N, C-alpha and C positions, 0 to 999 in steps of 0.2 A: 286492749292489746294493740301494740304499735303495728303499723303497716309493715308487712314483709316486702321483700323485693318483688315477689309474685304479685302482691296486692298493688304495688306501685306501677308495675308494668301495665296491668289492666286499667288502672286509673289514667295513666298517660295515654293509652290507646283511646279511651273514652274521650279525653280532651282533644284528641285528633279527629273526633267524629266517627270513630270506628264502631259500627253497630253489630258486626259479626266477624268471627274468625273461623276460617275453614281449616279444620284440624283433625288430628287423630291422636288419642292419648298414648302415653308411655311413661315409664318411670323417670326418664330423663327430663320430663317437664311436670313431674308430680307437684312440685311447689306452686306452679302456675295453675294447674288443674284445681288444686285446693282453693286457690284464690278465686277462681270462677264461682265456686260454691258460696264463698263469703260475699261475693259481689252480686248475688242473685242473678247469675248468668248474664251480666252486662259487662262487656259485649257478649252477644250470643256465641256459644260454642256450637258450631255446625259440624257435626260428625260425619265424615265421609266413610267409605268402606276401605279406603287405601290412601296413603299420604299423597301419591301422585295425583289422585282425584282432588284432594284438598288444594293442591297448587293450581290445577286447571280451573277449579271453581273460583279461586281468587283471581285468576287471569280473566275468566268470563265476567266476573263482577266488575273488574276494573275496566275492561273493554266497553261494557255497556252502561256503566255509570259515570265514567270519567274520573272516578276517585281511586284512591289507593286500595288495592285488594290485599288482605292480610291472611297468611297461612301460618300454621304452626305444627311442629312435629318434634318427636323425641330425638334423643341422640342416636348416633350410629345409623341403624337401618332406616329409621324414620327420616332423618336428614337426607340420606341418600335417595330415598323415594321421591322427595320433593323436586329433584333436579330437573326432570323432564319438563314439568310445568314451568319451572323458573327459567329454563332455557327458552321455552315458548314465549315467555314475557320478555326476555332479553332481545330475542330476534325480532319480535313484533313491536318493540318499544312501548311496553306497557308497565305502569307503576305498580309494583308489588313489593310488600315487605314480608320477609320470612323471619319468624322467631323460632329458633331451634335450640334444643337442649344439648348439654354436653355432660360427660362423666364428671364426677366430683373432682375438684381441684387437687385434692390430696392424692388422687390416683392417676392424674395425668402423667403420661410418659412411662407408665408401668404396664403397658399392654393389657389394660384392664378390659373387662367385658364391655362391649359396645363402644369402646374408645376408637374414634376415627379422627384423623387430623382434619377437622372441619375447615380450618383456615386454608389448607392446601386444596381441599375438595371444592370449596366455594369461591376460590380466588378468581376464577374466570366468570362464572355465572353471575356473581355479585361483585364484579370488578369495580363498579362505581362506588360502592360503599359496603364494607364488611368489617365487623368489629366483634371481638369477644369481650364481654363485660366480666371483669374479675373482682370489682368492688362496687358496692351500691352507689357510690358517688359518681360513677360513670354513667348511670342510667339516663338521666334527662337528656344529656347531650347525645348519647348513642341512639336513643329512640328518635329524638327530633331530627338528627342528621339523616337517619335512615329514611324518614318520611320526606324530608325536604329534598333529599337527593333523588329518591324515587320519583317525586313529582317533577322536579326541574330537569332531570336527565331522562325521564320516561324509561325507567329501567328497574329491574329487581335489585333489592338490597337485602342484607341479612344481618341479624343480631343474634349472636351465640351467647347463651346464658348457662353456665355450669349448674348442675342440679342442686348442689349444696348451697349455692349463693341464693337460690330462689326462696329459701326459707329463712334467710337472715333478715334482721330488722333493717328497714330502709333508712338511710341517712342521706340528706342532700349534700351536694358539693358545697364546700366552704369558700369564703373569700380569702384564698390563701394560695401560696405557690403550689404548682403541680395539681391544682384542682381546676376543673373545666366546667363552668356553668352553662346554662342554656337559657332560652327565651320562651315566651308563651308559644304554645303550638299554633301552627297556621303558616300559610305561605301565600302571598299575593303574587300571582304570576305577572311578569312584566309584559307589556305590549311592545314588541320590537318592530321598528319600521326601518327599512334600508335607507341608505343615503339617497337624497332626492336626485342627485345627478345620475346615479346608477339606475334609478327608476325611469328617468328620462331616456337613458340609453336603451333600456328594455322596450320602452314605447316605440322608439325608432325602429327597432328590429321587428316588432309585431306589426307596426303600421306598413312596413315594406312588403309584408307577405300577402299573397293572393289566395293561398290555400292553407289556412291556419288550422292546426290540430292542437287540442288541449288534452293533456293527460293528468288526471287527478288521482291522488291516493288518500290514505286516511288523514294525512295532515291538512287536507282541505275540508274536513268535515264541518268546521265552523264557518266556512266561507262559501257555502252552497249558493247563496243569493248572488254573491259577487262573481262567482264562476259563471253562473247563468248569464249575468249582464255582460261579462267579458265576451262570452261566446256569441251573444246576440250582436254586440257591436262589431266584432271581427268576422261575423258570418262563419264561425268555426264549428267543427264537430268536437264532441268531448268523449274520450275513452276513459275507462276506469280501471285502475289496478285493482286486484282482487280484494285487498283490505279496504279499498275505497268504494266498494260496490254500492254501499248505502249512502254515499255522499250526495248523489243526484238521483232524481226520480227517472225511472225508465219510461215514464209516460212522456217525457220531453222528447220531441221528435229528432233532435240532433244528438242525443246521447246514444253512442254506439255500443255501449255495454263493456263487458270485461275484455281485457287485452292479454295476449300471451298464449301459452299452450292450452289453457282452458277457455280461451276467449272466443270472440265472435268474428265472423267474416267482415262486417263493417268496420270494426276496430282495426283489424289487420289492414284493410284497404285504406283506411284513414291515414295510418302511419306510412303505408307504402307510397301514397300519392301526394302527401302534404309537402309544402315548401317552407313551412315555419312551424315550430313546435314550442308550446308553453307547458312546462311541467310544474304542477302545483302540489306540494306536500306528498310526493311519491318517491320511493327509492326502488322502484320496479327494476329487478336485476337483469332481465333478459334483453340485452341490447339488440339481439337479432329481430325482435318484434318492434323496434323503434325504426325511424327512417334510416336509410343507408347513410353512413358517415359522409358528410359533405353535401348531402341532398338538401338538408333543411337547416336554416338558422334557428337557434334555440335559446330560450330563456328558461331559467329554473328559479322557483321560489320555495324555500324551505326554512323552517325555524332552526334547523341544526346545520351549522356550517361545515361540520365534519362529514356530512352525507351529501353535500351538494357538488354538482359537476363531475360525478364519478360514474354515471351510467351512459351519458351521451356527451359529445364535445359541445357543451353549451357556450354561447357567446357572452351572455350576461347572467351572473349568478346573484340573486337577491336573498340575503339572509334576513328573514323577518317573519312576522305573523302573517298567515295567508290572507285573512280577511282585511286587515289594515293595509297590507301591501297592495292588494288588488284595488281597494277603495282609492288609494293614492294614485294608482296607475290608470284607473278608468278615465278620468278627465283628459288624459294625454293621448287617448286612442282615437283614431279616425274611423268613423262608421263606414262600413262597406256598402257601396251602392250596387256593385256587381254581386248578386246572390247565387250565381250558378254553382259555386262550390258547396254552399250550404244546402241548396236544393238537391244536389247529388247525394250528399250525406243523408239527408232526410229520406230520400227515395230508397237508398240502400238499407237504412234502418227498418223502414216499413216492410221492405221485401224480406229482410232477415226474420222478422217476427212471423210473417206468413210462412216462411220455410220451417221455422221451429214448430209452428202449430201442426204442419203436415207431418214432420218427422216424429213428433210426439205421438201422433195417431197411427203410425205404422204398426201393423200387427207384429207381435213378438210371442215368445214362448216362455212363460205364459203372459207376462205383462211387460210392456216397454218401460224401462226405467226412466226415460225422458218424460213419459206421461205422468209419472208420480209427481214430479216437481211442477209440470205444466198444470195439472189439476189443482194442486195446492195454490199455484199462482193465481188461478181464476177466483179463488174464494178466501184467500188469506186476509185476516183482519188488518186494517191499516195501521194498527199500533203493535203488531206482532214483532217479536225478536226471533231471528232464525240463526241457529248455529249449525254449520255444516262440518262434517268430518273430512279427513283426508281420504283419498281413494277416488274411484270413479264417481262417487256421489258429488264430489267437488266440481266435476265437469258440469253435471246437470244443474247444480246450484248456480254456478257461474253464468251459464248460458240461458237458463230457462226461467229462473225466478225473477219476476218483474218487481223492482223496488218502486214503491209509491207511498204516499201519505207519510207516516212516521215510522215505517218499517225499518228496523235495524237488522244487520246481518254481519257475521264474521266467521272466521275459521282460523286454523293455524296456518298463517300466511307464509312465513319464511322457514320455520322449522318443518312444517308440513308433517307433523307427527300424527300418528293414528291415535284415536281415542278421546279427543277433547270435546266432541259435540255434546254429549250428554252432560258432563260436568260444566261446560260453558252455559248450557241452558239452565242448570241449577244456579250457577252464579248470577245469571241474568234475572232469575226469579227473585233473588234476594235484592238485586239492584232495583227491580221494578215489579214488586209483587202484584201490582194491578194490571199487568200486561201479560198476554199469552206468550209463551216461549215454545219454540219448535226446534227439535234436534233432528237433523237429517243425517243418518249414519248407515254405513254398510254393515253387513253381518260380520265381517272380519273385525272391525272396531268394536262391534257390540260384544262379540265373544272375548275380545281382549280385555275390556274393562267396563263396557257400558251396562251389562246386565246387572252387576252388583249395585250400580248406582241407582237403579230403579227403586231399590229399598230406601235410598236417601230421599228420592222424590216423594215416596209414600210417607216417609216419616215427617217431612217438613211441609207438606202441602197445606195443612190446616193453618199455617202461618201466612199464606198468600191469599190476598183478597180475591184475586182471580186465580183459581186453582188449575187453570189449563197449562199443563206442561206436557207437551206431546212429543213422543219419540217415534219417528218413522224409520223402520229398518228396511233397507233394500236387500232383500233376502234372495241371493243368487248362488250361495254355496261356493263362492269363488273369491279369492283375493284379486279382484277384477282389475284394478289399476296396474298391478305388477304383471298380471297375465298379458295385458295389452302392451305394456312397456317391453316385455320379452319379445312379443311379436313384432312391434313396430320399430324398436330401436336395436334389437339384437338379431332379428330374423330367426328367433328361437320358438319352436312350438311350445304350447302349454305343457308344463311339467306337473302332472297331477298330484304327485306326492307333496309338492310344496304349495300348490295353489288351491286344491280342493278343500273345502271346509266341511266338518261334520254337520249334518243336517240337524236342525233343532227348532222347536216351536217357541219363538220369541213371544208370541201372543199368550201361549200357555204359561210361560214363566211370568209374564207381566200380570196375568190374572192372579197367580199365586202370590204376587207381591202387593195385590190390592189395587191395581190399575184397571181401568177399562181397556179392553183389548179387542182388536178386530184382525182377522186373517183375510187377506185379499189374494185371490188366485186367478181372477179374470179381470180384464180391463173395465168391464161395465160396473164392477163392484167398487172401483177406485174412487170416483167422485162422491157417491153416497157415503163411503167410509170416511173420507175427509170431512164431509158435512157433519157426520156423527161425532167424530172426536173433537171438532172445533166447537160443537154445541154442548159438549159434555161439561158437567160441573165438577169434574175431578181429573187428575192426570190420566193420560191414555197412551196406548201404543198401537201403531199400525204395523203389521207384519205383512209386507208386500212381497210376494213371490215374483221375482222379475228375471228377465233374460240376461245372462252374462255376455251374450254375443252381440249386443247392440254396441257398435264401436264408439268409444269416447274420443276417437281421433279428431283433432280439430278440423274445421272446414277448410283450412288453408294448409292441410297436411302436405309435407314435402314429398317429392317423388321417391327420395331415399326411404322415407318412412313407409310409403305404400309398397315399395319393393321388398322391404324387410318383412312386412306383414305377409306378403305373398309367399316369400321364401319359407316363412314359418308354416304356412298351410301346406306347401309342397313337401316339407320335411315330415309331415304326418301329425299335424295338430289334431287332437282327438275330436274336436268339434268343427272340423274343416268345412264340411258342406253347409251346415247351418250358419257358420260364421260368414261365409261368402254370401250366402243368400240374404242374411240380415243386413250386411254392410251395403250390398247393392240396393236393396229396397229402401234403406234409410237415405243413402247419398243421392239417389235419383230424384228425391224431392226437391233438390236444389235446381234441377233442370226442368221441372214441370212448368207449363205455360203460365201458371199463376204467379211465378216468381217475377218480381219487378226487375227490369234490366236497367 
């Protein structure tokens, strides 16, 4: 039997090195599903519980492997469900290829069942490359361009394949007019280095500074060694955008941690007081957390010229690979003999970690959510992969998890959508089946979509050489981040009808799904519970009952935010007394004598 279009699609994906496709079946891709059976499940069909989860799993796989993540869905509703995950990939610059079905060509334009104008639907999310394949000869070029564009533009792309075409016999493009051939799969990424004269200009700016700050994002991930050397030569402190949290170890004394609303006091003060700023591989959007305009001279390095010079008035913009650019820049820099700035940064960082230790140990009702991440940080394996969800859990991940060794971490950085932590962890396990993966999620995200994906974890755990895939649920029965945003930004008391979640035993559900599960209701149970799940030989879930009134307000909260929160309390917030008590007990830790000044 001659190869069908469905057979050829899978063969071409194998040639691109694709080992699994995160997908959900439907009749719009039945021709490709049949091809999976003939291909002995190569690449693997990884069945999620929902197409949105398939897209998130592909994003998680791509983030933690550096390779293209592939997701697949049927026509109409299936293609619609992929959108949230694909937008997550678009906004965080992650290479993902979506293969989606479409109604039969003979029915198009006839308002047929599940017919959706996918070209219009996907034209924004897959704006870098979107194609509908209508004859077999299009396939090699369409698939190859989708992969090459996803890799080179770091973006999602999409290939639409009508259902009837999938069962047709495949025929390759001919050497003829109006036929488009392709080449062997693969893409060797170029190494881009800026003009030497511009690098020299950047060196002049950096050498003139006395108080140098460095901000790194995910684009600096391959340049950790060079960033460390640059910081040492310049006597600089290094702050990290949230997507770059795992770029540098938090064991380095000059690394100030995350920046922004979820960030640390040392990072805030680093930017507030510096006179020179070097931005490497970051598109951090909140300019109010960068130096005041005109305060600092600035240099930026990024591989994407379209994203450079748009967050701060930079004086020199270097478009190039971060590691190669920094290596070229290093010999031109003058070593600082005056180390007072660096010494201040290191003192601030040490004091911050002392403060975080005390804040994490403040009593709460029943468990302080800060302590959940703090206790994990004390015992996390140095090869672990951590996925954090959106919500108040992102605050604790950003401030309290200490990156060291080969720990990787990520979350939905720009879209900040709820629900990706568990599917990210699943994608991470397929990227690195020999490493433990940990999902930190709130109960809101868990109820939204995380619970069903526990079944996916159970189903595929036997394929992972290290079966540790741990889900930690911060169980506070509150959509906590929004509750605090209402208080701090709007001066609005908690509206319980919108904010309170139905109580549920996540541990009980996890046990029914075949996971090891532990419920934690007291602080003293927390450390041993982490020890138990980290030592388990199968997937596990921690259901930690924690206090929703521990404030995730940043340590550099503005007077306006504090005033708004106070107004919310005065307007009759249902948890007013406990809220005030918990906030005072937490924030007073910053003023205790043990804090380094």
